[in-house]
N, C-alpha and C positions, 0 to 999 in steps of 0.2 A: 504494499499500499504505500510506503514512503516514496518509492520511485514514481508512482502515479501522481502523488501530490507534487513532487518536484517537477515532474514534466508539466503539470497543470501551470505551476508558477513561472516555468521557463516560457510557455506558450503565452501567458498573459503579459510577461515581460516583453517578449518578442513583438506582441502587438503594440504595446505603447511605445517601444523603441522604434519600431517601424513607422508609426505615426510621426514621431519627432523628426525622424530621418526624411519622411516625405515632405514634411514642412520645410526642413532645411534645404532638401534638393529643389523645391519649388521657389523658395527664396533666392537660392543660388542662381536658377535659371532666369527668374525675374531680373536679377541684377545684371546677369551676364549680357541680356539683349541689348540694353542701352550702352553698356560699357563696350561691348564688341563692335556696335555700329559707330560709337564715337572713336574708338581706335581705329577702325577702317577709314572713317573719315578723316582722322589726322594723318593716316598713312597716304591717303589719296592727295591731301593738301601740302604736305611737307615730305621732304626726302629724308629716310631714316638710313640705318645702317644696310637694310636691304628692303626690298619690296614687301610691305605688309608686316613689318617687324613687330609693330605694336599690337596688330591684331592677333598674330601668333603667340605673342606673350599672354594675351588674354586668353586664348585657347589653352594654353599650357596651364594657366591659373585654373581655369574651369575643369580641366581634366583632373588636375590635382585635388580640387574640391570634391569631384565626384568619387575619388578614391577614398578621401577622408570621410565622406558621409557614408559610403557603402550601404546603399538602401537595401541590397538583397543579401547582405552577408549572413544573415541567419540561415540561409540555405547551405552555406559553406562550413558549417560547424563540424568540429572534429568529433563531437558527441554531444549528448544532451547537455545544455547549459554551459558548453565550453565554446567560447569565441574562437574562430579561425585565427591563426597567426597573422599578423599584419603590422603596420606603423603604430607607433606609440600614440599618436594624437588623432586617431580616428574617433568616431562617435562610439563605436563598440569598446574601444580601448578605455576611453574616458568613463563610460558607464560601468564597465567592469571594475575599474579601479575605485569608483565610488561605491560600488556594491560591496567590494572587498572591506571598504572602511566601515560600513554599516554592519555587515556581518561580524567582523572582528570586535566592534564595540558592543554588539548584541551579546556575542559570546562571553564577553567579559562581565556581562550584567549591567551594561551602561543604562543610563537614563537618557531621555529625550534631550536634555541638555548636553550631556557628554557626546551624544551621537551628533548633535549639531555643531558642536566644537570641533569634533574630529572631521566632519564634512567641511567646515570653513577652512581648516588647516590644509586639507587635501586639495580644495579649489584654489587656495592662495599658492599652494605648490605647482599646481598646473598653470597658474597664471605666470608665475615665475619662470617655468620651463618654457613657456610659449612666448615670452615678451619679446625675444629677438625676432621671431617670425611676424610677430604683430607689427614690430618696428620696420620691418622689410616691407610689409604689406602697405603700411601706412606710407612710406617713402614712395614706393611705387605709384600709389594714388596721387600723392603730392606732385610728383614728377610730370605725371599725365596731365593733371589740371594745369600745371605751369606751362607745359608744351601746347595745350589747348589755348591757353590765354595768349601765348606767342603768335599762334597762327590767327586768332581772331584780331590781334593788334596790327599785323601785317596787312590785313584786308582793309 
């Protein structure tokens, strides 16, 4: 019976995580539409290091985002409740990491307050680990906006 219960919770978790991933994937797609068109327009109006350089950077960014979201990764499990191996900062890896924090605190007999504090520490650690990636993404957006401003001023 415990296996059936675990399978049920794994299934419910997968449903919830799938919904979050679908939302993230749709937001990614919604953001990529104008960004890719803007990059293509900039590529047409100004000479870059190669034809379509900004557009292809946006495509690489989108492809990377798709890997991180991993909408259908529940199909690739190594076993029930075991996420497939992959990059450290996928949605699955982050969810698994936070789940481990909750389970560890519950096993120690933690209260809601100690579980919350442990989750806050884990999220802070994730922020620290991803700050360089965030800085790179921010820099890319700022440079693209600056380039767009230059093209508009030249007209």
